[in-house]
N, CA, C and O atoms as a Tinker XYZ file with bonds, in Angstrom:
   528  protein
     1  N     -0.248000   -7.635000  -21.856000    73     2
     2  CA     0.785000   -8.093000  -20.070000    64     1     3
     3  C      1.954000   -7.673000  -20.554000    63     2     4     5
     4  O      2.453000   -7.445000  -21.656000    81     3
     5  N      2.473000   -7.604000  -18.613000    73     3     6
     6  CA     3.232000   -6.830000  -18.646000    64     5     7
     7  C      5.217000   -8.078000  -18.637000    63     6     8     9
     8  O      5.485000   -9.279000  -18.598000    81     7
     9  N      5.857000   -7.027000  -18.686000    73     7    10
    10  CA     7.530000   -7.337000  -19.136000    64     9    11
    11  C      8.408000   -7.556000  -18.140000    63    10    12    13
    12  O      8.557000   -6.576000  -17.411000    81    11
    13  N      9.356000   -8.988000  -17.720000    73    11    14
    14  CA     9.850000   -8.855000  -17.011000    64    13    15
    15  C     10.333000   -8.407000  -16.329000    63    14    16    17
    16  O     10.508000   -8.688000  -15.143000    81    15
    17  N     11.023000   -6.708000  -17.595000    73    15    18
    18  CA    11.834000   -5.766000  -16.294000    64    17    19
    19  C     11.008000   -4.792000  -16.044000    63    18    20    21
    20  O     11.522000   -3.863000  -15.421000    81    19
    21  N      9.455000   -4.633000  -16.420000    73    19    22
    22  CA     8.729000   -4.436000  -15.602000    64    21    23
    23  C      7.947000   -5.014000  -14.139000    63    22    24    25
    24  O      7.449000   -4.272000  -13.292000    81    23
    25  N      7.981000   -6.659000  -14.077000    73    23    26
    26  CA     7.650000   -6.358000  -12.831000    64    25    27
    27  C      8.922000   -6.601000  -11.870000    63    26    28    29
    28  O      9.061000   -6.377000  -10.668000    81    27
    29  N      9.455000   -6.928000  -12.453000    73    27    30
    30  CA    11.033000   -6.334000  -11.475000    64    29    31
    31  C     11.349000   -4.962000  -11.289000    63    30    32    33
    32  O     11.851000   -4.636000  -10.213000    81    31
    33  N     11.085000   -3.892000  -12.379000    73    31    34
    34  CA    11.338000   -2.299000  -11.260000    64    33    35
    35  C     10.532000   -1.954000  -10.488000    63    34    36    37
    36  O     10.796000   -1.179000   -9.569000    81    35
    37  N      8.889000   -2.670000  -10.785000    73    35    38
    38  CA     7.770000   -2.741000   -9.512000    64    37    39
    39  C      8.027000   -3.250000   -8.085000    63    38    40    41
    40  O      7.587000   -2.729000   -7.060000    81    39
    41  N      8.618000   -4.083000   -8.146000    73    39    42
    42  CA     9.229000   -4.715000   -7.271000    64    41    43
    43  C     10.710000   -4.223000   -6.668000    63    42    44    45
    44  O     10.905000   -4.928000   -5.678000    81    43
    45  N     11.467000   -3.606000   -6.793000    73    43    46
    46  CA    12.142000   -2.717000   -6.332000    64    45    47
    47  C     11.986000   -1.960000   -6.328000    63    46    48    49
    48  O     12.883000   -1.486000   -5.630000    81    47
    49  N     10.987000   -0.702000   -6.839000    73    47    50
    50  CA    10.209000    0.652000   -6.400000    64    49    51
    51  C      9.674000   -0.191000   -5.308000    63    50    52    53
    52  O     10.028000    0.209000   -4.198000    81    51
    53  N      8.592000   -1.705000   -5.302000    73    51    54
    54  CA     7.906000   -1.795000   -3.775000    64    53    55
    55  C      8.376000   -1.391000   -2.890000    63    54    56    57
    56  O      7.918000   -0.569000   -2.096000    81    55
    57  N     10.345000   -2.422000   -2.893000    73    55    58
    58  CA    11.086000   -2.011000   -1.690000    64    57    59
    59  C     11.338000   -1.242000   -0.968000    63    58    60    61
    60  O     11.470000   -1.277000    0.255000    81    59
    61  N     11.510000    0.254000   -2.359000    73    59    62
    62  CA    11.911000    1.423000   -2.334000    64    61    63
    63  C     10.796000    2.412000   -1.505000    63    62    64    65
    64  O     10.997000    3.479000   -0.925000    81    63
    65  N      9.783000    1.782000   -1.648000    73    63    66
    66  CA     8.668000    2.575000   -0.710000    64    65    67
    67  C      8.629000    2.667000   -0.232000    63    66    68    69
    68  O      8.701000    3.659000    0.493000    81    67
    69  N      8.282000    0.592000   -0.008000    73    67    70
    70  CA     8.021000    0.360000    1.886000    64    69    71
    71  C      6.417000   -0.442000    1.185000    63    70    72    73
    72  O      5.514000   -0.747000    1.964000    81    71
    73  N      6.308000   -0.650000   -0.087000    73    71    74
    74  CA     4.799000   -1.661000   -0.451000    64    73    75
    75  C      4.769000   -2.140000   -0.122000    63    74    76    77
    76  O      5.416000   -2.395000   -1.137000    81    75
    77  N      4.611000   -3.547000    0.965000    73    75    78
    78  CA     4.154000   -4.498000    1.007000    64    77    79
    79  C      3.305000   -5.505000    0.642000    63    78    80    81
    80  O      3.623000   -6.693000    0.580000    81    79
    81  N      1.925000   -4.915000    0.331000    73    79    82
    82  CA     1.377000   -6.028000   -0.833000    64    81    83
    83  C      1.901000   -5.972000   -2.213000    63    82    84    85
    84  O      1.476000   -6.797000   -3.021000    81    83
    85  N      2.913000   -4.955000   -2.631000    73    83    86
    86  CA     3.525000   -5.399000   -3.846000    64    85    87
    87  C      4.546000   -5.991000   -4.037000    63    86    88    89
    88  O      4.974000   -6.461000   -5.091000    81    87
    89  N      4.994000   -5.996000   -2.998000    73    87    90
    90  CA     6.161000   -7.155000   -2.830000    64    89    91
    91  C      5.545000   -8.217000   -2.642000    63    90    92    93
    92  O      5.652000   -9.030000   -3.560000    81    91
    93  N      5.053000   -8.454000   -1.951000    73    91    94
    94  CA     4.284000  -10.386000   -2.180000    64    93    95
    95  C      3.824000  -10.117000   -2.784000    63    94    96    97
    96  O      2.765000  -10.448000   -2.250000    81    95
    97  N      3.569000   -9.759000   -3.542000    73    95    98
    98  CA     2.466000  -10.213000   -5.021000    64    97    99
    99  C      3.456000  -10.257000   -6.253000    63    98   100   101
   100  O      3.082000  -10.722000   -7.329000    81    99
   101  N      4.600000   -9.812000   -6.083000    73    99   102
   102  CA     5.429000   -9.713000   -6.814000    64   101   103
   103  C      5.772000  -11.531000   -7.000000    63   102   104   105
   104  O      5.606000  -12.077000   -8.090000    81   103
   105  N      6.176000  -12.169000   -5.976000    73   103   106
   106  CA     6.430000  -13.714000   -5.923000    64   105   107
   107  C      5.313000  -14.496000   -6.142000    63   106   108   109
   108  O      4.148000  -14.505000   -5.744000    81   107
   109  N      6.270000  -15.408000   -7.181000    73   107   110
   110  CA     4.727000  -16.820000   -6.840000    64   109   111
   111  C      5.314000  -17.517000   -5.981000    63   110   112   113
   112  O      6.515000  -17.465000   -5.719000    81   111
   113  N      3.899000  -18.736000   -5.118000    73   111   114
   114  CA     4.064000  -19.038000   -4.692000    64   113   115
   115  C      5.199000  -19.646000   -4.198000    63   114   116   117
   116  O      5.649000  -19.592000   -3.054000    81   115
   117  N      5.619000  -20.227000   -5.160000    73   115   118
   118  CA     6.483000  -21.400000   -5.150000    64   117   119
   119  C      8.170000  -20.684000   -5.242000    63   118   120   121
   120  O      8.957000  -21.609000   -5.441000    81   119
   121  N      8.856000  -19.406000   -5.157000    73   119   122
   122  CA     9.628000  -19.135000   -5.914000    64   121   123
   123  C     10.518000  -18.664000   -4.493000    63   122   124   125
   124  O     10.205000  -18.264000   -3.372000    81   123
   125  N     12.286000  -19.065000   -5.490000    73   123   126
   126  CA    13.205000  -19.296000   -4.616000    64   125   127
   127  C     13.835000  -17.936000   -4.698000    63   126   128   129
   128  O     13.634000  -17.056000   -5.536000    81   127
   129  N     14.641000  -17.940000   -3.654000    73   127   130
   130  CA    16.204000  -16.473000   -3.627000    64   129   131
   131  C     16.951000  -17.585000   -2.185000    63   130   132   133
   132  O     16.704000  -18.241000   -1.174000    81   131
   133  N     18.275000  -16.969000   -3.388000    73   131   134
   134  CA    19.418000  -17.994000   -3.394000    64   133   135
   135  C     19.712000  -16.534000   -3.075000    63   134   136   137
   136  O     19.308000  -15.645000   -3.825000    81   135
   137  N     20.678000  -16.176000   -1.550000    73   135   138
   138  CA    21.743000  -15.656000   -0.825000    64   137   139
   139  C     22.930000  -16.607000   -0.888000    63   138   140   141
   140  O     23.060000  -17.686000   -0.312000    81   139
   141  N     23.770000  -15.976000   -1.714000    73   139   142
   142  CA    25.100000  -16.998000   -1.126000    64   141   143
   143  C     25.872000  -16.830000   -0.276000    63   142   144   145
   144  O     25.624000  -15.796000    0.345000    81   143
   145  N     26.816000  -17.417000    0.112000    73   143   146
   146  CA    27.823000  -17.140000    1.781000    64   145   147
   147  C     27.832000  -17.694000    3.087000    63   146   148   149
   148  O     27.092000  -18.643000    3.345000    81   147
   149  N     28.329000  -17.372000    3.647000    73   147   150
   150  CA    28.015000  -18.394000    4.629000    64   149   151
   151  C     27.424000  -17.170000    5.801000    63   150   152   153
   152  O     28.003000  -17.303000    6.879000    81   151
   153  N     26.596000  -16.244000    5.791000    73   151   154
   154  CA    26.117000  -15.519000    6.899000    64   153   155
   155  C     24.660000  -16.468000    7.418000    63   154   156   157
   156  O     24.272000  -17.570000    7.029000    81   155
   157  N     24.271000  -15.835000    8.107000    73   155   158
   158  CA    22.428000  -16.826000    9.173000    64   157   159
   159  C     21.878000  -16.392000    7.734000    63   158   160   161
   160  O     21.361000  -17.469000    7.437000    81   159
   161  N     21.615000  -15.518000    6.570000    73   159   162
   162  CA    21.082000  -14.923000    5.473000    64   161   163
   163  C     21.616000  -16.403000    4.896000    63   162   164   165
   164  O     21.280000  -17.363000    5.590000    81   163
   165  N     22.072000  -16.568000    4.211000    73   163   166
   166  CA    22.925000  -16.924000    3.409000    64   165   167
   167  C     22.126000  -18.730000    2.901000    63   166   168   169
   168  O     22.431000  -19.600000    3.717000    81   167
   169  N     21.405000  -19.129000    1.954000    73   167   170
   170  CA    20.231000  -20.066000    2.062000    64   169   171
   171  C     19.617000  -19.504000    0.879000    63   170   172   173
   172  O     19.274000  -18.381000    0.511000    81   171
   173  N     19.592000  -21.095000    0.249000    73   171   174
   174  CA    17.966000  -21.065000   -0.945000    64   173   175
   175  C     16.776000  -21.062000   -0.117000    63   174   176   177
   176  O     16.360000  -22.068000    0.458000    81   175
   177  N     16.042000  -19.517000   -0.046000    73   175   178
   178  CA    14.784000  -19.467000    0.222000    64   177   179
   179  C     13.247000  -19.277000   -0.123000    63   178   180   181
   180  O     12.639000  -18.255000   -0.440000    81   179
   181  N     12.823000  -20.552000    0.036000    73   179   182
   182  CA    11.775000  -21.744000   -0.053000    64   181   183
   183  C     10.936000  -20.984000   -0.389000    63   182   184   185
   184  O     11.178000  -20.063000    0.392000    81   183
   185  N      9.357000  -20.362000   -1.506000    73   183   186
   186  CA     7.916000  -19.991000   -0.938000    64   185   187
   187  C      7.955000  -18.554000   -1.152000    63   186   188   189
   188  O      9.103000  -18.114000   -1.102000    81   187
   189  N      6.988000  -17.626000   -1.391000    73   187   190
   190  CA     7.459000  -16.590000   -1.260000    64   189   191
   191  C      6.745000  -15.992000    0.110000    63   190   192   193
   192  O      6.839000  -14.774000    0.259000    81   191
   193  N      6.030000  -16.757000    1.136000    73   191   194
   194  CA     6.050000  -16.342000    2.796000    64   193   195
   195  C      7.360000  -16.476000    3.262000    63   194   196   197
   196  O      7.735000  -15.613000    4.055000    81   195
   197  N      8.531000  -17.804000    2.793000    73   195   198
   198  CA     9.844000  -17.756000    3.580000    64   197   199
   199  C     10.331000  -16.439000    2.832000    63   198   200   201
   200  O     10.890000  -15.661000    3.605000    81   199
   201  N     10.257000  -16.021000    1.576000    73   199   202
   202  CA    10.795000  -14.713000    1.161000    64   201   203
   203  C     10.936000  -13.718000    1.537000    63   202   204   205
   204  O     11.967000  -13.177000    1.937000    81   203
   205  N      9.602000  -13.224000    1.437000    73   203   206
   206  CA     8.788000  -11.946000    1.774000    64   205   207
   207  C      9.088000  -11.834000    3.988000    63   206   208   209
   208  O      9.787000  -11.086000    4.671000    81   207
   209  N      8.315000  -12.776000    4.282000    73   207   210
   210  CA     8.482000  -12.984000    5.925000    64   209   211
   211  C      9.350000  -13.049000    7.128000    63   210   212   213
   212  O      9.331000  -12.629000    8.285000    81   211
   213  N     10.399000  -14.014000    6.079000    73   211   214
   214  CA    11.350000  -14.807000    6.704000    64   213   215
   215  C     12.729000  -13.963000    6.482000    63   214   216   217
   216  O     13.374000  -13.448000    7.396000    81   215
   217  N     13.112000  -13.911000    4.870000    73   215   218
   218  CA    14.228000  -13.131000    4.518000    64   217   219
   219  C     13.705000  -11.752000    4.945000    63   218   220   221
   220  O     13.850000  -11.356000    6.102000    81   219
   221  N     13.061000  -10.986000    3.943000    73   219   222
   222  CA    12.612000   -9.699000    3.977000    64   221   223
   223  C     12.153000   -9.159000    5.048000    63   222   224   225
   224  O     12.314000   -8.140000    5.720000    81   223
   225  N     11.863000   -9.604000    5.042000    73   223   226
   226  CA    11.027000   -9.518000    6.443000    64   225   227
   227  C     12.162000   -9.240000    7.769000    63   226   228   229
   228  O     12.361000   -8.149000    8.301000    81   227
   229  N     12.569000  -10.044000    7.986000    73   227   230
   230  CA    13.300000  -10.656000    9.046000    64   229   231
   231  C     14.695000   -9.354000    8.771000    63   230   232   233
   232  O     14.809000   -8.584000    9.724000    81   231
   233  N     15.574000   -9.135000    7.714000    73   231   234
   234  CA    16.568000   -8.128000    7.152000    64   233   235
   235  C     16.300000   -6.653000    8.466000    63   234   236   237
   236  O     17.111000   -6.053000    9.172000    81   235
   237  N     14.066000   -6.461000    8.228000    73   235   238
   238  CA    14.390000   -5.055000    8.962000    64   237   239
   239  C     14.827000   -4.473000   10.428000    63   238   240   241
   240  O     15.100000   -3.352000   10.856000    81   239
   241  N     14.757000   -5.817000   10.996000    73   239   242
   242  CA    15.370000   -5.392000   12.538000    64   241   243
   243  C     16.443000   -5.017000   12.558000    63   242   244   245
   244  O     16.879000   -4.601000   13.631000    81   243
   245  N     17.149000   -5.017000   11.578000    73   243   246
   246  CA    19.291000   -4.532000   12.003000    64   245   247
   247  C     19.441000   -3.355000   11.280000    63   246   248   249
   248  O     20.528000   -2.785000   11.372000    81   247
   249  N     18.457000   -2.810000   10.485000    73   247   250
   250  CA    18.176000   -1.413000   10.273000    64   249   251
   251  C     17.743000   -0.233000   11.000000    63   250   252   253
   252  O     17.043000   -0.768000   11.858000    81   251
   253  N     17.690000    1.008000   11.232000    73   251   254
   254  CA    17.311000    1.737000   12.199000    64   253   255
   255  C     16.000000    2.434000   11.199000    63   254   256   257
   256  O     16.296000    2.939000   10.116000    81   255
   257  N     14.400000    2.400000   11.728000    73   255   258
   258  CA    13.230000    1.941000   10.716000    64   257   259
   259  C     13.625000    3.885000    9.754000    63   258   260   261
   260  O     14.310000    4.763000   10.278000    81   259
   261  N     13.110000    3.971000    8.707000    73   259   262
   262  CA    13.296000    4.808000    7.881000    64   261   263
   263  C     14.626000    5.094000    7.237000    63   262   264   265
   264  O     14.592000    5.642000    6.135000    81   263
   265  N     15.419000    4.896000    7.598000    73   263   266
   266  CA    17.150000    5.084000    7.390000    64   265   267
   267  C     17.141000    4.519000    5.877000    63   266   268   269
   268  O     17.733000    5.215000    5.052000    81   267
   269  N     16.604000    3.472000    5.484000    73   267   270
   270  CA    16.870000    2.053000    4.482000    64   269   271
   271  C     16.007000    3.285000    3.200000    63   270   272   273
   272  O     14.862000    3.733000    3.265000    81   271
   273  N     17.118000    3.553000    2.095000    73   271   274
   274  CA    17.238000    4.435000    0.977000    64   273   275
   275  C     17.921000    2.884000   -0.153000    63   274   276   277
   276  O     19.005000    2.334000    0.043000    81   275
   277  N     16.723000    2.431000   -1.469000    73   275   278
   278  CA    17.234000    1.644000   -2.592000    64   277   279
   279  C     17.258000    2.430000   -3.399000    63   278   280   281
   280  O     16.217000    3.048000   -3.621000    81   279
   281  N     18.028000    2.618000   -3.890000    73   279   282
   282  CA    18.278000    2.761000   -6.086000    64   281   283
   283  C     18.534000    2.138000   -6.846000    63   282   284   285
   284  O     19.526000    1.418000   -6.953000    81   283
   285  N     17.664000    2.297000   -7.544000    73   283   286
   286  CA    17.572000    1.194000   -8.655000    64   285   287
   287  C     18.397000    1.903000   -9.523000    63   286   288   289
   288  O     17.964000    2.938000  -10.031000    81   287
   289  N     19.513000    1.508000   -9.769000    73   287   290
   290  CA    20.584000    0.970000  -10.835000    64   289   291
   291  C     20.614000    1.914000  -12.133000    63   290   292   293
   292  O     20.650000    3.084000  -12.512000    81   291
   293  N     20.561000    0.246000  -12.645000    73   291   294
   294  CA    20.754000    0.184000  -13.649000    64   293   295
   295  C     19.212000   -1.327000  -13.847000    63   294   296   297
   296  O     18.681000   -1.522000  -12.753000    81   295
   297  N     18.702000   -2.083000  -14.828000    73   295   298
   298  CA    18.279000   -3.723000  -15.072000    64   297   299
   299  C     19.112000   -3.520000  -16.976000    63   298   300   301
   300  O     19.631000   -2.662000  -17.689000    81   299
   301  N     18.620000   -5.392000  -16.989000    73   299   302
   302  CA    19.297000   -5.495000  -18.606000    64   301   303
   303  C     18.445000   -7.312000  -18.175000    63   302   304   305
   304  O     18.461000   -8.191000  -17.313000    81   303
   305  N     17.869000   -6.990000  -19.361000    73   303   306
   306  CA    16.646000   -8.073000  -19.525000    64   305   307
   307  C     16.931000   -8.474000  -20.901000    63   306   308   309
   308  O     17.078000   -7.746000  -21.883000    81   307
   309  N     17.017000  -10.480000  -20.768000    73   307   310
   310  CA    16.581000  -11.282000  -22.473000    64   309   311
   311  C     15.795000  -11.907000  -21.518000    63   310   312   313
   312  O     15.938000  -12.256000  -20.347000    81   311
   313  N     14.831000  -11.951000  -22.443000    73   311   314
   314  CA    13.909000  -13.244000  -22.072000    64   313   315
   315  C     13.172000  -12.803000  -20.954000    63   314   316   317
   316  O     12.710000  -11.719000  -20.598000    81   315
   317  N     13.196000  -14.223000  -20.394000    73   315   318
   318  CA    12.045000  -14.306000  -18.477000    64   317   319
   319  C     13.254000  -13.519000  -17.580000    63   318   320   321
   320  O     12.956000  -12.928000  -16.542000    81   319
   321  N     14.778000  -13.577000  -18.132000    73   319   322
   322  CA    15.515000  -13.635000  -16.769000    64   321   323
   323  C     16.054000  -11.233000  -17.351000    63   322   324   325
   324  O     16.023000  -10.393000  -18.251000    81   323
   325  N     16.383000  -11.461000  -16.094000    73   323   326
   326  CA    15.828000   -9.869000  -15.927000    64   325   327
   327  C     17.164000   -9.741000  -14.336000    63   326   328   329
   328  O     17.005000  -10.156000  -13.188000    81   327
   329  N     18.776000   -8.766000  -15.157000    73   327   330
   330  CA    19.783000   -8.555000  -13.852000    64   329   331
   331  C     18.917000   -6.641000  -13.554000    63   330   332   333
   332  O     18.317000   -5.749000  -14.153000    81   331
   333  N     19.341000   -6.936000  -12.513000    73   331   334
   334  CA    19.042000   -5.528000  -11.665000    64   333   335
   335  C     20.008000   -5.311000  -10.575000    63   334   336   337
   336  O     20.364000   -6.140000   -9.738000    81   335
   337  N     20.521000   -3.640000  -10.740000    73   335   338
   338  CA    21.510000   -3.126000  -10.004000    64   337   339
   339  C     20.807000   -2.213000   -9.253000    63   338   340   341
   340  O     20.075000   -1.312000   -9.662000    81   339
   341  N     21.191000   -2.628000   -7.697000    73   339   342
   342  CA    20.753000   -2.065000   -6.967000    64   341   343
   343  C     21.500000   -1.040000   -5.305000    63   342   344   345
   344  O     21.963000   -1.893000   -4.548000    81   343
   345  N     21.643000    0.153000   -4.801000    73   343   346
   346  CA    22.253000    0.194000   -4.199000    64   345   347
   347  C     21.486000    0.546000   -3.326000    63   346   348   349
   348  O     20.452000    1.155000   -3.600000    81   347
   349  N     21.947000    0.132000   -1.701000    73   347   350
   350  CA    21.594000   -0.599000   -0.868000    64   349   351
   351  C     21.490000    0.385000    0.694000    63   350   352   353
   352  O     21.698000   -0.422000    1.600000    81   351
   353  N     21.256000    1.758000    1.278000    73   351   354
   354  CA    21.963000    2.822000    2.573000    64   353   355
   355  C     21.372000    2.746000    3.338000    63   354   356   357
   356  O     20.151000    2.870000    3.238000    81   355
   357  N     21.963000    2.517000    4.392000    73   355   358
   358  CA    20.629000    2.488000    6.074000    64   357   359
   359  C     21.890000    2.193000    6.444000    63   358   360   361
   360  O     22.908000    1.711000    5.946000    81   359
   361  N     21.109000    3.099000    8.573000    73   359   362
   362  CA    21.998000    3.413000    9.265000    64   361   363
   363  C     21.409000    1.697000   10.463000    63   362   364   365
   364  O     20.251000    1.442000   10.796000    81   363
   365  N     22.576000    0.936000   10.787000    73   363   366
   366  CA    21.914000    0.363000   10.956000    64   365   367
   367  C     21.398000    0.398000   12.654000    63   366   368   369
   368  O     21.863000    1.367000   13.254000    81   367
   369  N     20.488000   -0.542000   13.514000    73   367   370
   370  CA    20.826000   -0.281000   14.514000    64   369   371
   371  C     21.814000   -0.725000   15.480000    63   370   372   373
   372  O     21.331000   -0.692000   16.611000    81   371
   373  N     23.189000   -1.184000   15.455000    73   371   374
   374  CA    24.417000   -1.223000   15.685000    64   373   375
   375  C     25.323000    0.444000   16.112000    63   374   376   377
   376  O     26.041000    0.750000   17.064000    81   375
   377  N     24.660000    1.522000   14.412000    73   375   378
   378  CA    24.913000    2.628000   14.635000    64   377   379
   379  C     26.180000    2.562000   14.015000    63   378   380   381
   380  O     27.222000    3.068000   14.431000    81   379
   381  N     25.960000    1.711000   12.697000    73   379   382
   382  CA    27.533000    1.581000   11.728000    64   381   383
   383  C     26.398000    2.080000   10.255000    63   382   384   385
   384  O     25.182000    1.904000   10.335000    81   383
   385  N     26.895000    2.544000    9.310000    73   383   386
   386  CA    26.466000    2.919000    8.012000    64   385   387
   387  C     26.750000    1.333000    7.245000    63   386   388   389
   388  O     27.837000    0.771000    7.116000    81   387
   389  N     25.396000    0.853000    6.805000    73   387   390
   390  CA    25.287000   -0.090000    5.580000    64   389   391
   391  C     25.926000    0.758000    4.472000    63   390   392   393
   392  O     26.133000    1.958000    4.654000    81   391
   393  N     26.170000    0.275000    3.575000    73   391   394
   394  CA    26.314000    1.131000    2.095000    64   393   395
   395  C     26.910000    0.051000    0.792000    63   394   396   397
   396  O     28.043000    0.110000    0.314000    81   395
   397  N     25.835000   -0.910000    0.393000    73   395   398
   398  CA    25.658000   -2.048000   -0.318000    64   397   399
   399  C     25.568000   -2.041000   -1.626000    63   398   400   401
   400  O     24.391000   -1.856000   -1.936000    81   399
   401  N     26.612000   -2.214000   -3.027000    73   399   402
   402  CA    25.613000   -2.726000   -4.243000    64   401   403
   403  C     25.661000   -3.814000   -4.498000    63   402   404   405
   404  O     26.694000   -4.482000   -4.540000    81   403
   405  N     24.241000   -4.303000   -4.777000    73   403   406
   406  CA    23.872000   -5.430000   -5.601000    64   405   407
   407  C     23.631000   -5.801000   -6.368000    63   406   408   409
   408  O     23.228000   -4.989000   -7.201000    81   407
   409  N     23.643000   -7.261000   -6.791000    73   407   410
   410  CA    23.117000   -7.019000   -8.103000    64   409   411
   411  C     22.186000   -8.488000   -8.203000    63   410   412   413
   412  O     22.740000   -9.587000   -8.246000    81   411
   413  N     20.711000   -8.319000   -8.230000    73   411   414
   414  CA    19.375000   -9.726000   -8.507000    64   413   415
   415  C     19.702000   -9.846000   -9.915000    63   414   416   417
   416  O     19.634000   -8.932000  -10.738000    81   415
   417  N     20.163000  -11.378000  -10.192000    73   415   418
   418  CA    19.698000  -12.488000  -10.966000    64   417   419
   419  C     17.914000  -12.994000  -11.325000    63   418   420   421
   420  O     17.654000  -14.128000  -10.923000    81   419
   421  N     16.905000  -12.342000  -11.929000    73   419   422
   422  CA    15.599000  -11.676000  -11.539000    64   421   423
   423  C     15.377000  -13.239000  -12.737000    63   422   424   425
   424  O     16.146000  -13.176000  -13.696000    81   423
   425  N     14.199000  -14.851000  -12.719000    73   423   426
   426  CA    13.558000  -15.204000  -12.922000    64   425   427
   427  C     12.118000  -15.234000  -13.240000    63   426   428   429
   428  O     11.438000  -15.819000  -12.396000    81   427
   429  N     11.315000  -14.610000  -14.530000    73   427   430
   430  CA    10.130000  -14.101000  -14.482000    64   429   431
   431  C      9.207000  -14.862000  -15.303000    63   430   432   433
   432  O      9.252000  -15.093000  -16.511000    81   431
   433  N      8.041000  -15.337000  -14.092000    73   431   434
   434  CA     7.033000  -16.207000  -15.118000    64   433   435
   435  C      5.919000  -16.091000  -15.219000    63   434   436   437
   436  O      5.512000  -16.681000  -14.218000    81   435
   437  N      4.928000  -15.669000  -15.830000    73   435   438
   438  CA     3.203000  -15.437000  -15.598000    64   437   439
   439  C      3.446000  -14.362000  -14.854000    63   438   440   441
   440  O      2.977000  -14.695000  -13.765000    81   439
   441  N      4.171000  -12.551000  -14.652000    73   439   442
   442  CA     4.176000  -11.889000  -14.617000    64   441   443
   443  C      4.589000  -11.927000  -12.745000    63   442   444   445
   444  O      4.295000  -10.995000  -11.996000    81   443
   445  N      5.092000  -12.824000  -12.425000    73   443   446
   446  CA     5.375000  -13.352000  -10.926000    64   445   447
   447  C      6.836000  -13.645000  -11.100000    63   446   448   449
   448  O      7.316000  -14.330000  -12.003000    81   447
   449  N      7.661000  -12.887000   -9.873000    73   447   450
   450  CA     9.573000  -13.205000  -10.028000    64   449   451
   451  C      8.535000  -15.506000   -9.425000    63   450   452   453
   452  O      7.554000  -15.973000   -8.846000    81   451
   453  N      9.690000  -15.911000  -10.112000    73   451   454
   454  CA     9.815000  -16.856000   -9.837000    64   453   455
   455  C     10.903000  -17.869000   -8.797000    63   454   456   457
   456  O     10.612000  -18.853000   -8.117000    81   455
   457  N     12.582000  -17.000000   -9.050000    73   455   458
   458  CA    13.715000  -16.768000   -8.919000    64   457   459
   459  C     14.317000  -15.717000   -9.026000    63   458   460   461
   460  O     14.181000  -14.855000   -9.894000    81   459
   461  N     15.337000  -15.755000   -7.735000    73   459   462
   462  CA    16.169000  -14.773000   -7.806000    64   461   463
   463  C     17.497000  -14.904000   -6.695000    63   462   464   465
   464  O     17.539000  -14.884000   -5.465000    81   463
   465  N     18.753000  -15.076000   -7.963000    73   463   466
   466  CA    19.471000  -14.622000   -7.415000    64   465   467
   467  C     20.612000  -13.606000   -7.162000    63   466   468   469
   468  O     21.006000  -12.779000   -7.985000    81   467
   469  N     21.165000  -13.812000   -5.697000    73   467   470
   470  CA    21.418000  -12.345000   -5.190000    64   469   471
   471  C     23.581000  -12.324000   -5.078000    63   470   472   473
   472  O     24.490000  -13.121000   -4.845000    81   471
   473  N     23.455000  -11.271000   -5.328000    73   471   474
   474  CA    24.785000  -10.693000   -4.787000    64   473   475
   475  C     24.750000   -9.780000   -4.089000    63   474   476   477
   476  O     23.852000   -8.947000   -3.963000    81   475
   477  N     26.098000   -9.889000   -3.378000    73   475   478
   478  CA    25.820000   -8.404000   -3.159000    64   477   479
   479  C     27.422000   -8.781000   -1.901000    63   478   480   481
   480  O     27.660000   -9.945000   -1.577000    81   479
   481  N     28.279000   -7.624000   -1.394000    73   479   482
   482  CA    29.486000   -7.004000   -0.420000    64   481   483
   483  C     29.410000   -8.321000    0.074000    63   482   484   485
   484  O     29.527000   -8.829000   -1.041000    81   483
   485  N     29.291000   -9.498000    0.976000    73   483   486
   486  CA    28.600000   -9.968000    2.184000    64   485   487
   487  C     29.995000   -9.938000    3.376000    63   486   488   489
   488  O     29.881000  -10.454000    4.488000    81   487
   489  N     31.144000   -9.319000    2.957000    73   487   490
   490  CA    31.884000   -9.399000    4.123000    64   489   491
   491  C     31.393000   -7.513000    4.958000    63   490   492   493
   492  O     31.693000   -6.842000    5.946000    81   491
   493  N     30.392000   -7.414000    3.582000    73   491   494
   494  CA    30.846000   -6.079000    4.821000    64   493   495
   495  C     29.074000   -6.464000    5.244000    63   494   496   497
   496  O     28.802000   -6.408000    6.443000    81   495
   497  N     28.162000   -6.764000    4.454000    73   495   498
   498  CA    27.106000   -7.592000    5.034000    64   497   499
   499  C     27.559000   -8.094000    7.373000    63   498   500   501
   500  O     26.916000   -7.540000    8.265000    81   499
   501  N     28.860000   -9.294000    7.709000    73   499   502
   502  CA    28.165000   -9.243000    7.829000    64   501   503
   503  C     29.623000   -8.507000    8.237000    63   502   504   505
   504  O     30.396000   -9.430000    8.494000    81   503
   505  N     30.137000   -7.539000    8.360000    73   503   506
   506  CA    30.548000   -5.986000    9.190000    64   505   507
   507  C     29.163000   -5.414000   10.138000    63   506   508   509
   508  O     28.935000   -5.152000   11.319000    81   507
   509  N     28.794000   -5.409000    9.486000    73   507   510
   510  CA    27.268000   -4.499000    9.301000    64   509   511
   511  C     26.638000   -5.189000   10.378000    63   510   512   513
   512  O     26.762000   -5.296000   11.598000    81   511
   513  N     26.123000   -5.492000    9.723000    73   511   514
   514  CA    24.704000   -6.614000   10.038000    64   513   515
   515  C     24.477000   -7.675000   11.326000    63   514   516   517
   516  O     23.615000   -7.755000   12.202000    81   515
   517  N     26.107000   -8.721000   10.886000    73   515   518
   518  CA    26.220000   -9.834000   12.098000    64   517   519
   519  C     27.383000   -9.930000   12.186000    63   518   520   521
   520  O     27.897000  -10.844000   11.540000    81   519
   521  N     28.140000   -9.172000   12.886000    73   519   522
   522  CA    29.572000   -9.587000   13.389000    64   521   523
   523  C     28.455000   -9.691000   14.896000    63   522   524   525
   524  O     27.284000   -9.384000   15.120000    81   523
   525  N     29.707000  -10.365000   15.781000    73   523   526
   526  CA    29.627000  -10.827000   16.992000    64   525   527
   527  C     29.589000   -9.344000   17.935000    63   526   528
   528  O     29.514000   -9.395000   19.163000    81   527
């Protein structure tokens, strides 16, 4: 059986590698993703398709293709919950440098991610991706 930590590490590595199949397979059909703040992406994303296609997929339009770099910094696991810390750097289509350090609190059941609460520097996200 795959541990919750292994599920989350596999997912983050799939994001890093651009492996769409593994990204989609990582989530339960009824998963939720909480992105806090006052950004256009701030809400509770409900369902695997909304998370993968609309939230994660929708973020790609903000970055120059091939510039996104994801590095998993650390994970801490207890029971079905995993806290993962990663860095994300890229060049935005506006010409800005995106450089963010993020935390995700993942809940994993039956080998699938069922819930994520993400924390990031939302001021940096607003300035580099969503400023008018």
